[in-house]
Every structure is written in structure tokens, then in C-alpha cells.
C-alpha positions as CSV (number, residue, x, y, z in Angstrom):
1,M,0.8,11.1,30.0
2,V,4.4,9.9,31.5
3,R,2.3,7.9,33.9
4,G,0.2,6.3,31.5
5,V,3.4,5.3,29.3
6,L,5.6,4.1,31.9
7,P,4.7,0.9,34.0
8,A,4.8,0.9,37.8
9,A,8.0,1.6,39.7
10,G,10.0,-1.5,40.3
11,P,11.6,-4.3,37.7
12,L,9.2,-3.5,35.1
13,R,10.8,-0.1,34.4
14,P,14.1,-0.9,33.3
15,L,12.4,-4.0,31.3
16,A,10.3,-1.3,29.5
17,L,13.3,0.8,28.7
18,A,15.4,-2.2,27.3
19,T,12.3,-2.8,25.3
20,L,12.0,0.8,23.9
21,L,15.8,0.7,22.9
22,S,15.3,-2.6,21.3
23,R,12.3,-1.7,19.2
24,V,13.9,1.7,18.2
25,G,16.7,-0.2,16.9
26,S,14.5,-2.8,15.1
27,G,12.4,-0.2,13.8
28,L,15.2,1.6,12.0
29,L,16.7,-1.7,10.7
30,M,13.4,-2.7,9.4
31,T,12.9,0.4,7.3
32,V,16.1,0.2,5.3
33,S,17.7,-3.3,5.5
34,V,15.9,-5.0,2.5
35,L,16.6,-1.9,0.2
36,Y,20.0,-1.8,1.4
37,F,20.9,-5.6,0.5
38,D,18.8,-5.1,-2.5
39,R,19.9,-1.9,-3.9
40,I,23.6,-1.4,-2.1
41,I,25.0,-4.8,-2.0
42,G,23.2,-5.9,-4.9
43,L,21.5,-9.2,-3.7
44,S,18.3,-10.2,-5.6
45,I,14.7,-10.3,-4.1
46,A,15.0,-14.1,-4.4
47,Q,18.2,-14.2,-2.3
48,V,17.0,-11.9,0.3
49,G,13.8,-13.8,0.7
50,L,15.5,-17.1,0.8
51,G,18.3,-15.7,3.4
52,L,15.4,-14.6,5.7
53,T,13.5,-18.0,5.3
54,I,16.6,-20.0,6.5
55,A,16.8,-17.5,9.3
56,G,13.2,-18.1,10.2
57,L,14.0,-21.9,10.0
58,S,16.9,-21.5,12.5
59,G,14.7,-19.6,14.9
60,L,12.0,-22.2,14.7
61,L,14.5,-24.9,15.5
62,S,16.1,-23.0,18.3
63,A,12.8,-21.8,20.0
64,V,12.1,-24.9,22.4
65,P,15.8,-25.5,23.3
66,M,16.1,-21.8,24.1
67,G,12.9,-22.0,26.5
68,H,14.5,-25.0,28.0
69,L,17.7,-23.4,29.0
70,A,15.7,-20.3,30.5
71,D,13.9,-22.9,32.7
72,R,17.4,-24.2,33.7
73,R,19.6,-21.1,34.0
74,G,17.0,-18.4,34.4
75,P,15.4,-15.9,31.8
76,R,17.0,-12.9,33.1
77,T,20.8,-14.4,32.3
78,L,19.6,-15.8,29.0
79,V,18.0,-12.6,27.9
80,V,21.4,-10.7,28.8
81,V,23.5,-13.1,26.9
82,L,21.4,-13.2,23.9
83,S,21.1,-9.4,24.0
84,L,24.8,-8.8,23.9
85,M,25.2,-11.4,21.3
86,L,22.5,-9.8,19.1
87,C,24.3,-6.3,19.5
88,G,27.6,-7.6,18.5
89,L,26.0,-9.7,15.5
90,S,24.1,-6.7,14.2
91,L,27.4,-4.9,13.5
92,L,28.4,-7.8,11.1
93,Y,25.6,-6.6,8.6
94,L,28.1,-3.9,7.7
95,L,30.6,-6.2,6.5
96,V,28.0,-8.3,4.1
97,Q,29.1,-8.3,0.5
98,N,27.7,-11.4,-1.2
99,F,24.7,-13.8,-0.6
100,W,26.5,-16.2,1.8
101,Q,27.7,-13.7,4.2
102,F,24.1,-12.4,4.3
103,L,22.9,-15.9,5.2
104,V,25.1,-16.4,7.7
105,V,24.4,-13.4,9.3
106,S,20.6,-13.6,8.9
107,V,20.5,-16.9,10.7
108,V,21.2,-15.8,15.9
109,L,19.2,-12.3,13.6
110,T,15.8,-13.8,13.0
111,I,14.0,-10.6,11.9
112,Q,10.2,-10.2,12.5
113,Y,7.3,-8.3,11.1
114,A,8.3,-8.9,7.5
115,V,5.5,-6.8,6.0
116,L,7.1,-3.7,7.2
117,E,10.6,-5.0,6.5
118,V,10.5,-6.9,3.4
119,A,7.4,-5.7,1.5
120,I,6.6,-2.1,2.3
121,P,10.2,-0.8,1.3
122,L,10.1,-2.6,-2.2
123,W,6.5,-1.9,-2.8
124,V,7.2,2.0,-2.1
125,V,10.0,2.1,-4.5
126,D,8.8,0.0,-7.2
127,H,5.0,0.1,-7.1
128,T,4.1,3.6,-6.2
129,D,4.8,7.2,-7.2
130,A,5.8,8.0,-3.5
131,P,9.2,9.2,-3.3
132,R,11.8,7.0,-2.1
133,W,12.2,8.8,1.4
134,T,8.7,7.7,2.0
135,V,10.3,4.7,3.6
136,A,11.3,6.7,6.4
137,L,7.6,7.2,7.3
138,L,7.5,3.7,8.5
139,I,9.5,4.8,11.6
140,I,5.7,5.6,12.5
141,N,5.6,2.0,13.7
142,T,8.7,2.3,16.0
143,A,7.6,5.7,17.6
144,V,4.2,4.5,18.1
145,V,5.0,1.0,19.7
146,A,7.6,2.9,21.9
147,L,5.0,5.3,23.3
148,F,1.8,3.4,23.5
149,Q,2.7,-0.2,24.3
150,V,2.0,0.0,27.8
151,L,-1.3,1.8,27.2
152,S,-2.2,-0.9,24.5
153,S,-2.1,-3.7,27.1
154,R,-4.7,-1.9,29.2
155,G,-8.0,-4.1,29.5
156,I,-6.2,-7.1,28.3
157,A,-6.3,-9.0,31.7
158,D,-7.4,-12.6,30.6
159,P,-7.4,-15.2,27.7
160,A,-10.8,-13.9,26.7
161,T,-9.9,-10.0,26.5
162,A,-6.8,-11.2,24.7
163,A,-8.4,-13.1,22.1
164,R,-10.8,-10.4,21.4
165,A,-7.9,-8.1,21.0
166,T,-6.3,-10.3,18.6
167,R,-9.4,-10.4,16.6
168,T,-9.5,-6.7,16.4
169,A,-5.9,-6.5,15.4
170,G,-6.6,-8.8,12.3
171,L,-9.4,-6.6,11.3
172,L,-6.8,-3.5,11.7
173,L,-4.3,-5.7,9.5
174,L,-6.9,-6.2,6.8
175,A,-7.5,-2.3,6.8
176,S,-3.9,-1.6,6.7
177,M,-3.1,-3.9,3.9
178,V,-6.0,-2.2,1.8
179,L,-4.4,1.2,2.5
180,F,-1.1,0.0,1.3
181,A,-2.5,-1.5,-1.9
182,G,-4.4,1.6,-2.4
183,A,-0.8,3.6,-2.6
184,S,-0.1,2.2,-5.9
185,W,-3.2,3.9,-7.5
186,G,-2.6,7.5,-6.7
187,N,-0.1,10.3,-7.4
188,A,3.0,10.9,-5.1
189,A,0.6,12.8,-2.4
190,I,-1.9,10.4,-2.2
191,A,0.6,7.5,-2.1
192,V,2.4,9.3,0.7
193,A,-0.8,9.8,2.6
194,L,-2.0,6.1,2.2
195,L,1.3,4.8,3.2
196,A,1.4,6.9,6.4
197,V,-2.2,5.9,7.4
198,G,-1.6,2.5,6.4
199,A,1.5,2.3,8.6
200,L,-0.3,3.9,11.6
201,V,-3.3,1.3,11.4
202,Q,-0.7,-1.6,11.0
203,V,1.2,-0.6,14.0
204,L,-2.3,-0.3,16.1
205,G,-3.1,-3.9,15.0
206,E,0.4,-5.0,15.9
207,L,-0.1,-3.4,19.4
208,L,-3.1,-5.4,20.2
209,Q,-1.8,-8.6,18.6
210,S,1.6,-8.4,20.6
211,S,-0.3,-7.6,23.8
212,G,-2.9,-10.3,23.3
213,S,-0.1,-12.8,22.4
214,F,2.1,-11.9,25.3
215,L,-0.7,-12.7,27.9
216,L,-1.6,-15.7,26.1
217,G,1.9,-17.0,26.0
218,F,2.1,-17.1,29.9
219,D,-1.6,-17.4,31.0
220,L,-2.1,-20.8,29.0
221,A,1.5,-22.3,29.9
222,A,2.0,-24.7,32.6
223,E,3.8,-23.1,35.6
224,P,6.7,-25.6,36.1
225,A,7.7,-25.4,32.5
226,Q,7.0,-21.5,31.3
227,G,10.4,-21.5,29.4
228,Q,9.5,-24.5,27.4
229,Y,6.2,-23.4,26.6
230,Q,7.4,-19.7,25.7
231,G,9.7,-21.8,23.4
232,V,6.9,-23.6,21.8
233,W,4.7,-20.3,21.7
234,N,7.3,-18.5,19.9
235,T,7.9,-21.3,17.3
236,S,4.9,-19.6,15.8
237,M,6.7,-16.4,15.1
238,S,9.7,-18.5,13.9
239,I,7.4,-20.1,11.3
240,S,6.0,-16.9,10.3
241,T,9.7,-15.4,9.8
242,M,10.6,-18.4,7.9
243,V,7.6,-18.4,5.3
244,A,6.9,-14.7,5.4
245,P,9.5,-13.5,2.6
246,T,8.2,-16.1,0.3
247,V,4.5,-15.4,1.0
248,L,5.2,-11.7,0.5
249,A,7.3,-12.4,-2.8
250,L,4.1,-14.3,-4.0
251,L,1.4,-12.4,-2.9
252,P,2.0,-8.4,-2.7
253,L,5.1,-8.1,-4.6
254,G,4.2,-10.7,-6.8
255,L,0.4,-10.4,-7.3
256,G,0.1,-6.6,-6.4
257,V,-3.1,-5.1,-5.2
258,P,-5.0,-8.4,-5.1
259,G,-1.9,-10.0,-3.1
260,W,-2.4,-7.2,-0.5
261,I,-5.9,-8.2,-0.4
262,I,-5.5,-11.7,0.0
263,L,-3.0,-11.0,2.8
264,G,-5.3,-8.8,4.6
265,V,-8.5,-11.3,4.3
266,W,-5.9,-13.9,5.7
267,F,-5.0,-11.8,8.9
268,A,-8.6,-10.8,9.4
269,L,-9.6,-14.5,9.1
270,I,-7.1,-15.7,11.6
271,G,-8.0,-12.8,14.0
272,V,-11.6,-14.0,14.1
273,L,-10.8,-17.7,14.5
274,F,-8.5,-16.8,17.5
275,V,-11.7,-16.2,19.9
276,P,-13.1,-19.9,19.7
277,V,-9.7,-21.4,19.7
278,V,-8.6,-19.6,22.8
279,R,-11.8,-20.2,24.3
280,W,-11.2,-24.0,23.9
281,A,-7.4,-24.0,25.1
282,A,-8.4,-21.8,28.1
283,A,-11.4,-24.5,29.0
284,R,-9.0,-27.4,28.3
285,R,-6.4,-25.9,30.7
286,K,-8.8,-25.4,33.4
287,R,-9.8,-29.0,33.3
288,S,-6.1,-30.2,33.2
289,G,-5.7,-27.9,36.3
290,Q,-8.6,-29.3,38.0
291,I,-7.6,-32.9,37.4
292,H,-4.0,-32.3,38.8
293,T,-5.4,-30.8,42.0
294,A,-7.7,-33.8,42.6
295,G,-4.7,-36.1,41.9
296,A,-2.6,-34.3,44.3
């Protein structure tokens, strides 16, 4: 089991450990942060959503310059510096007392995977009969990612398999949105069960999506400018982070069950479309490489 979970000996192992620690911290933050700012600090949902949207815009604008800096100074140095900064800035959340302080901190801390972080805690507390401690079940996400991230990437070896994995991820995310929506219909026991199963299905989709995304971000990039391509690629995550709070406020938190279904259908549709889009991009990169070789 350990052999399947850990990568081969070498530089990948400390990287895997660092990723594990980062995801554990992110998972803990995801499950409580929105409830903390809404219920303890007293910010409104609109304020929290606006803060996270502006934070996403900040991440969007910084992605390409950061990629360029990685090409110039080296990715390892940049990761170490940014990780240390992130560690220090995370502690500032404890000092937040009003919206403007929250906004300032939310902007170096661009928080991702907003469904688990923004929508689910508020959905559990405000729209289901599940006890509030159920939010802690969402730690399922962190545990599964920590244990199975390496295994989930097996078999994803080229753009074609990465695209198919993303398609499967979209369908799994649709199923998880349906399960989350169903939690509002039953009693406390049914709600807890549906939320737990939904969280498990969601994280399976997340694993496939992140594995496929990681491969495509490198395999479709030009070798001399990997950092810049990574910046452009990660811009999509920044856009998602920027618009996610508003989308979640309008759809699942605004429309309820229909909103969850609409969101799930969107995930599935994007996943299905990924296959022909990646096929086109891979073919275009191959033609570009052949032209470059001939010119040289």
C-alpha cells in the first residue's frame, strides 16, 4: 500500500510530502473558513463572496508574471519563497475583524475549490437538517487526496488519457452535485449520508481532474517557456476562483436544488468537451514542433 501511495525515491518524495502537508492545511481551512467569517466575524455572504472574487482577480493578474519569474529565477526558489509567505499570511486570518481586513488578506491567499469551501458549509448549516458538525465530514476530501493522489495519476500518461480522465471527472462532479442537492430533502441521517457520499464522489472527480490538468499543463507547453505557459494555464484556476463565489451565491445558495443541478451539468458538459479540445491542441502542438524542426 505504501509503495503505491509514495512516488519513487528521489526528489519527488519530498515534493509529495510538501504537497501532503499543504493539502491537509488547505482542507482544514476549506471546511471552516467561510463559516468563521460569516458566523464569528459577522461578515455577510455578499462580503465574503466579493472578497474571494477580488482575491481571484489578483491571482488571475499575477499568474503569468509569476510564471515568467519562475523561468528567470528557477521554480524551486519561487515555490519556497511563496510557501513561506503563504504560511505567514495565513496567520493574519486570525486578526481579521472587518471586511476590509478580510479583503486585504484574501487577495497572495487565493483560495481554490470554492464548492467545498464556500457552498457546502453554508448549504449544510442553512438548507439541510444535518447537524453542524457534519461540515467536518468534508475532511474526507483532504484524507482521500492525501492518500490517493499518486494512485489516481496512474494510467494518465499523455494528453489523450488526461482528457478522458477530465471527462470522467466532469461526470463524477455532476453526480456529487446531485448528492449534495439531495441532502436538503431528507432527515438528518439521510442528509449526513448524502453529504458524506457526495464529498467522496466529488474528491474522486477532483483527483482525476487535477491529475489530468497537471499533465496537460506540461505536455502542451513549449519547453523554453514552461513557467510562462504554467502561468497562462493556471490563469484558468484564477478565473474560477474569481467567479466561483458569485456563481455559487447565484446557483446552489440562491436557487437551491436546481442551482446544484445546473452547476453539475456545467461540470459534465465541460468534461465532455475537453476530449475534442485537447485532441485539437495536441495536434496543433505536434504540427508546430514539426515546423520548428524543419526550420532548424
